[in-house]
Steps between C-alpha positions, in 0.01 A plus 500: 500500500741795464389853582602778260519853636641826370814573702659844461338527156602154374318164497622271779385143570495341845463124543304468828124476448425784743825692534542749781712812489752306710516237223564774244775658711669160536467438124679832440778411751409807706421329833625714787559805281338834583222548246148621438229313312197649327221281358247664270607846622466414871807475723496170689651521852783257571295327771249398227756357253445143625122518473443719193434263209586613148243438228547460124532837327588690820728796440786491748778750560797398714735780600824422678648756731861607449699695755755757404592857524 
């Protein structure tokens, strides 16, 4: 059954039953990119992305990092 979360203020549906943050990052084509992820106002360390499971109605913010000067 799909999982619907709020991603950066918009509804977003993931197809795995128990999607991880890693699944979300792959779904967004951001694998390997420098980024930060917050779930329900808590920053999730990168080392926990594989094990942190997203639940229906979670509020997720994904911020990509851009270099420049």
